[in-house]
C-alpha positions as CSV (number, residue, x, y, z in Angstrom):
1,X,109.2,97.1,97.8
2,X,107.6,93.6,97.4
3,X,107.7,94.0,94.2
4,X,111.4,95.0,93.7
5,X,112.0,92.0,96.3
6,X,110.2,89.5,93.9
7,X,112.2,90.9,91.2
8,X,115.6,90.5,92.6
9,X,115.0,87.0,94.5
10,X,113.9,85.6,91.0
11,X,117.0,87.0,89.4
12,X,115.3,89.3,87.0
13,X,116.3,92.4,88.6
14,X,119.0,92.5,85.8
15,X,116.8,91.4,83.0
16,X,114.4,94.6,84.1
17,X,117.2,97.0,84.2
18,X,118.3,96.2,80.8
19,X,114.5,96.0,79.0
20,X,114.1,99.9,80.3
21,X,117.1,100.3,78.3
22,X,115.8,98.8,75.5
23,X,113.5,102.4,75.2
24,X,116.5,104.7,75.8
25,X,119.9,104.7,77.3
26,X,119.4,107.7,79.2
27,X,118.0,107.3,82.7
28,X,116.4,110.8,83.1
29,X,114.3,109.9,80.4
30,X,113.7,106.6,81.7
31,X,112.9,108.3,85.1
32,X,110.2,110.4,83.6
33,X,108.8,107.3,81.6
34,X,108.6,105.4,84.4
35,X,107.6,107.6,87.5
36,X,105.5,110.1,85.8
37,X,104.0,108.1,83.1
38,X,103.8,104.5,84.0
39,X,103.0,105.8,87.6
40,X,100.3,107.7,86.2
41,X,99.0,104.9,84.8
42,X,99.3,102.8,88.3
43,X,97.9,105.9,90.1
44,X,94.7,105.3,87.7
45,X,94.0,102.3,88.6
46,X,95.3,101.3,92.3
47,X,96.6,104.7,93.9
48,X,96.7,104.7,97.7
49,X,100.8,104.9,97.2
50,X,101.2,101.8,94.9
51,X,102.8,104.0,92.0
52,X,105.1,105.6,94.3
53,X,106.3,102.1,95.6
54,X,106.4,100.4,92.3
55,X,108.3,103.3,90.4
56,X,110.5,103.8,93.0
57,X,111.9,99.9,92.7
58,X,111.9,100.4,89.3
59,X,114.4,103.5,89.1
60,X,116.4,101.8,91.3
61,X,116.5,99.0,89.0
62,X,118.2,101.3,86.0
63,X,120.6,102.8,88.6
64,X,118.9,105.4,90.6
65,X,120.0,106.0,94.3
66,X,117.4,104.5,96.4
67,X,116.4,108.1,97.9
68,X,116.9,109.9,94.8
69,X,114.5,107.3,93.3
70,X,111.8,107.5,96.0
71,X,111.9,111.3,96.0
72,X,111.5,111.2,92.1
73,X,108.6,108.9,92.1
74,X,106.8,111.0,94.9
75,X,107.4,114.2,92.8
76,X,106.2,112.7,89.9
77,X,102.9,111.3,91.7
78,X,101.6,114.7,92.6
79,X,100.1,115.6,88.9
80,X,98.1,112.2,88.4
81,X,96.8,112.0,91.9
82,X,93.6,114.2,91.0
83,X,92.3,111.6,88.6
84,X,93.6,108.5,90.7
85,X,91.9,105.4,91.7
86,X,89.6,105.7,88.9
87,X,88.8,109.5,89.6
88,X,87.7,108.8,92.7
89,X,89.4,112.0,94.4
90,X,87.3,114.1,91.9
91,X,84.4,112.5,92.8
92,X,84.7,112.9,96.2
93,X,85.6,116.1,96.1
94,X,82.4,117.0,94.1
95,X,80.5,115.4,96.5
96,X,81.7,117.6,99.7
97,X,81.1,120.6,97.9
98,X,77.5,119.5,96.7
99,X,78.9,120.0,93.0
100,X,78.2,118.4,90.0
101,X,81.0,116.2,89.2
102,X,80.9,117.0,85.4
103,X,81.7,120.6,86.3
104,X,84.6,120.1,88.6
105,X,86.5,117.3,86.5
106,X,86.9,119.7,83.9
107,X,88.6,122.7,86.2
108,X,90.9,119.9,88.1
109,X,92.0,119.0,84.8
110,X,93.2,122.4,83.7
111,X,95.1,122.9,86.7
112,X,96.4,119.6,86.6
113,X,97.9,120.5,82.9
114,X,99.4,123.6,84.0
115,X,101.4,121.4,86.6
116,X,102.3,119.0,84.0
117,X,104.6,121.6,82.5
118,X,106.3,122.1,85.8
119,X,106.9,118.5,87.4
120,X,108.9,116.8,84.4
121,X,111.6,119.7,84.9
122,X,111.4,119.5,88.7
123,X,111.9,115.7,88.0
124,X,114.9,116.2,86.0
125,X,116.3,118.6,88.5
126,X,115.8,116.0,91.1
127,X,117.3,113.5,89.1
128,X,120.5,115.6,87.7
129,X,120.4,118.9,88.6
130,X,121.0,121.8,86.1
131,X,122.3,119.7,83.7
132,X,119.6,117.2,83.7
133,X,117.0,120.0,82.7
134,X,119.5,121.9,80.0
135,X,120.2,118.3,78.3
136,X,116.7,116.8,78.6
137,X,114.0,119.4,78.5
138,X,112.7,118.8,75.3
139,X,111.4,115.4,76.3
140,X,110.1,116.8,79.5
141,X,108.4,119.5,77.6
142,X,106.7,117.4,74.9
143,X,105.9,114.7,77.7
144,X,104.5,117.8,79.9
145,X,102.3,119.0,77.2
146,X,100.8,115.8,75.9
147,X,99.7,114.4,79.3
148,X,98.5,117.8,79.9
149,X,96.3,118.2,76.7
150,X,95.2,114.6,77.4
151,X,93.7,115.5,80.8
152,X,91.8,118.7,79.4
153,X,90.1,117.0,76.8
154,X,89.3,113.6,78.4
155,X,88.6,115.4,81.9
156,X,85.6,117.6,79.8
157,X,84.0,114.2,79.0
158,X,81.7,111.8,80.3
159,X,84.6,109.2,80.8
160,X,86.5,111.8,83.3
161,X,87.4,109.0,85.4
162,X,89.2,107.5,82.8
163,X,91.4,110.7,82.3
164,X,94.9,109.4,83.6
165,X,94.6,106.0,82.3
166,X,94.0,107.9,78.6
167,X,96.9,110.6,79.5
168,X,99.5,108.1,80.7
169,X,98.9,105.5,78.0
170,X,99.0,108.2,75.2
171,X,102.2,109.9,76.3
172,X,103.9,106.8,76.5
173,X,103.0,106.0,72.9
174,X,104.0,109.3,71.8
175,X,107.0,109.7,73.8
176,X,108.6,106.4,72.3
177,X,108.0,107.9,68.8
178,X,109.3,111.5,69.9
179,X,112.5,109.3,70.7
180,X,113.0,108.0,67.1
181,X,113.6,111.8,66.1
182,X,115.6,113.2,69.1
183,X,117.9,111.8,71.2
184,X,119.2,113.3,74.5
185,X,123.0,114.2,75.0
186,X,124.9,113.3,78.5
187,X,123.5,110.0,79.0
188,X,126.0,108.0,80.2
189,X,127.3,110.7,82.3
190,X,124.0,111.0,84.1
191,X,124.0,107.3,85.0
192,X,127.2,107.9,87.0
193,X,125.6,111.0,89.1
194,X,121.9,109.4,89.5
195,X,123.5,106.5,91.8
196,X,125.2,109.2,94.1
197,X,123.6,109.2,97.4
198,X,121.6,112.1,98.4
199,X,122.0,111.4,101.6
200,X,125.0,109.2,102.8
201,X,123.8,108.7,106.1
202,X,120.7,107.1,104.9
203,X,122.0,105.1,101.7
204,X,125.0,103.1,102.9
205,X,125.0,101.0,99.9
206,X,126.5,102.7,96.8
207,X,125.0,101.8,93.6
208,X,127.2,101.1,90.4
209,X,126.4,102.6,87.2
210,X,127.1,99.9,84.2
211,X,127.2,100.0,80.7
212,X,123.7,99.1,79.3
213,X,123.8,96.2,77.5
214,X,120.8,94.5,75.8
215,X,122.6,91.4,74.4
216,X,121.1,88.0,75.0
217,X,117.8,89.7,76.0
218,X,115.0,87.6,74.7
219,X,111.5,88.0,74.7
220,X,110.7,85.3,77.0
221,X,113.4,87.2,79.5
222,X,111.7,90.3,78.9
223,X,108.4,89.2,79.6
224,X,109.5,87.3,82.9
225,X,111.1,90.6,84.4
226,X,108.1,92.1,83.5
227,X,105.4,89.7,85.1
228,X,105.0,91.2,88.6
229,X,104.0,94.8,87.1
230,X,102.1,92.9,84.4
231,X,100.2,91.2,87.2
232,X,99.5,94.3,89.3
233,X,98.0,95.9,86.1
234,X,96.1,93.2,85.2
235,X,94.5,93.0,88.9
236,X,93.9,96.4,89.2
237,X,92.3,96.7,85.6
238,X,89.8,94.0,87.1
239,X,89.2,95.7,89.9
240,X,88.6,99.0,88.2
241,X,86.3,96.9,86.2
242,X,84.4,95.6,88.6
243,X,84.0,99.2,90.8
244,X,83.1,101.2,87.6
245,X,79.5,100.5,88.1
246,X,79.7,102.1,91.6
247,X,80.8,105.1,90.1
248,X,78.3,104.8,87.2
249,X,75.5,104.6,90.1
250,X,77.1,106.9,92.5
251,X,74.1,109.5,92.1
252,X,71.4,106.9,93.2
253,X,73.5,106.5,96.5
254,X,75.3,103.0,95.7
255,X,78.4,104.3,97.3
256,X,77.2,105.6,100.6
257,X,75.3,102.4,100.7
258,X,78.3,100.5,100.7
259,X,79.7,103.0,103.0
260,X,77.1,102.0,105.4
261,X,77.3,98.6,105.6
262,X,80.5,97.6,104.9
263,X,82.4,100.7,106.5
264,X,80.1,101.6,109.2
265,X,77.9,98.5,110.4
266,X,80.3,95.8,109.0
267,X,83.2,97.4,110.8
268,X,81.6,97.2,114.6
269,X,80.0,93.6,113.8
270,X,83.5,92.3,112.7
271,X,85.1,94.2,115.4
272,X,82.8,92.5,117.9
273,X,83.5,89.0,116.3
274,X,87.3,89.5,116.4
275,X,87.7,90.5,120.0
276,X,85.4,87.9,121.1
277,X,87.5,85.0,119.3
278,X,90.7,86.7,120.6
279,X,90.1,87.1,124.1
280,X,87.1,84.1,124.7
281,X,87.8,81.5,122.0
282,X,91.1,81.9,121.3
283,X,91.6,82.9,125.1
284,X,93.2,86.0,126.3
285,X,96.2,84.3,128.3
286,X,97.3,82.5,124.6
287,X,96.7,86.2,123.0
288,X,98.7,88.0,125.7
289,X,101.6,85.7,125.1
290,X,101.5,86.0,121.3
291,X,101.1,89.7,121.4
292,X,104.4,89.8,123.2
293,X,106.4,87.2,121.6
294,X,109.6,89.2,120.1
295,X,108.3,92.6,121.3
296,X,110.8,95.4,123.2
297,X,107.5,96.9,124.4
298,X,104.8,95.5,126.5
299,X,101.3,96.4,126.4
300,X,100.2,98.0,129.9
301,X,98.2,95.1,131.7
302,X,95.0,97.1,132.1
303,X,94.3,96.7,128.4
304,X,94.1,92.7,129.4
305,X,90.9,94.0,131.3
306,X,90.0,96.1,128.6
307,X,90.4,93.7,125.3
308,X,88.8,90.7,127.5
309,X,85.6,92.9,129.1
310,X,85.2,96.3,128.5
311,X,85.4,96.3,124.7
312,X,83.2,93.2,124.1
313,X,80.2,94.6,126.0
314,X,80.6,98.4,124.7
315,X,80.3,96.7,120.9
316,X,77.8,94.3,121.7
317,X,75.3,97.4,123.8
318,X,76.0,99.6,120.5
319,X,75.0,96.7,118.0
320,X,71.9,96.1,120.9
321,X,70.8,99.7,120.7
322,X,71.2,100.6,117.1
323,X,69.0,97.0,116.2
324,X,66.7,98.0,118.7
325,X,66.2,101.6,117.4
326,X,67.1,101.8,113.7
327,X,67.9,98.6,112.2
328,X,64.3,97.6,110.8
329,X,64.1,101.0,109.3
330,X,67.3,100.7,108.0
331,X,66.9,97.8,106.4
332,X,63.9,98.7,104.9
333,X,65.0,101.8,103.4
334,X,62.2,103.7,105.3
335,X,62.7,107.4,103.8
336,X,64.8,106.7,100.9
337,X,64.0,107.6,97.3
338,X,62.0,104.6,95.8
339,X,63.7,105.1,92.6
340,X,67.1,104.6,94.3
341,X,65.8,101.4,96.0
342,X,67.2,98.4,93.1
343,X,70.4,100.4,93.4
344,X,70.5,100.1,97.2
345,X,69.6,96.6,96.9
346,X,72.3,96.0,94.3
347,X,75.1,97.2,96.9
348,X,73.7,95.0,99.5
349,X,74.0,91.9,97.0
350,X,77.5,93.0,95.9
351,X,78.2,93.1,99.6
352,X,77.1,89.5,100.2
353,X,78.8,88.1,97.4
354,X,81.9,89.6,98.3
355,X,81.8,88.6,101.9
356,X,81.2,84.7,100.3
357,X,84.0,84.8,98.1
358,X,86.3,85.6,101.3
359,X,84.7,82.8,103.2
360,X,85.5,80.3,100.7
361,X,88.7,81.5,100.2
362,X,89.3,81.4,103.9
363,X,87.9,78.0,104.1
364,X,90.5,76.8,101.3
365,X,93.4,78.2,103.1
366,X,91.9,76.7,106.5
367,X,91.7,72.8,104.6
368,X,95.3,73.6,102.8
369,X,97.1,74.3,106.2
370,X,95.0,71.4,107.9
371,X,96.4,69.1,105.3
372,X,100.0,70.6,105.8
373,X,100.1,69.8,109.2
374,X,98.7,66.2,108.9
375,X,101.4,65.6,106.7
376,X,103.9,66.6,109.1
377,X,102.3,64.8,111.5
378,X,102.6,61.8,109.5
379,X,105.8,62.0,108.6
């Protein structure tokens, strides 16, 4: 939604819409390319709902009703999610079942490949009913076959975690070639139908279909319209690169070490710090007032006592007992395979490095805020 708002406020919404029509003037074709293929790429890089939100915003840009765009994006995301977030679901499934991930990934890829032959047709039915299926089925079948075949091939290799990236990129490239030799029928009429609300009670703002025009659409305008989405791909690509070795070192306990110090120990430590800062440094009176500014519902006053006394004492006792019983053994890695220890130290160094980066960013933001307040006071 934020990406969509950035595009609208910047005045690039219409440019984004017309950019998509450079590929095809049929919104059903664009719906498959955006939600299924591009959404699959985003699922591979980010996951966790980002592909649905971004793809739905793009579909709205080309004239889809808002609810139809959301449902289409959700259905499209069913196939890519198995290898989403750089193959994390497959990896965790294998770990949970005590299996080798190289055995699980190929089977998962085959199951998803079968679904690839179904989902594009479901999307066409959601977008434009029977007419959508009847008029655009060759494109849906082509995309499903290419996407599925690529998943089977890549999912059976050592780079199974990149399955979705290869499938999405190759499918888009071949689909654009396919559109050079095959043209769908009824695109103009479909553009009017896809904007019809699926539920008039929810969609109060009608979407008007306009004839696609690419006149005056320069390379610079196309680039600026796509900048927010390019940034998403770049940012998540960097994150994927940074975290790729987490998967590579998975068998050495790297991810478990990260999970313990950041997700278990770190969670309790930061919770204790936050509750103490909130109730004792910031003062519970000020915090309580801040919590209720503009609120229609009030938090029961008993939580004022719990936040001030019960929670801090409980967390500090928890940390104290753990420190006494297990801290030294955990820090020295007692009982862990000596061959794994270099990788475990690497995980710890990574956590400390990320923490330092966050502290530097906080300090920078703090100094910037102080400077702005000083300028206001001087003025």
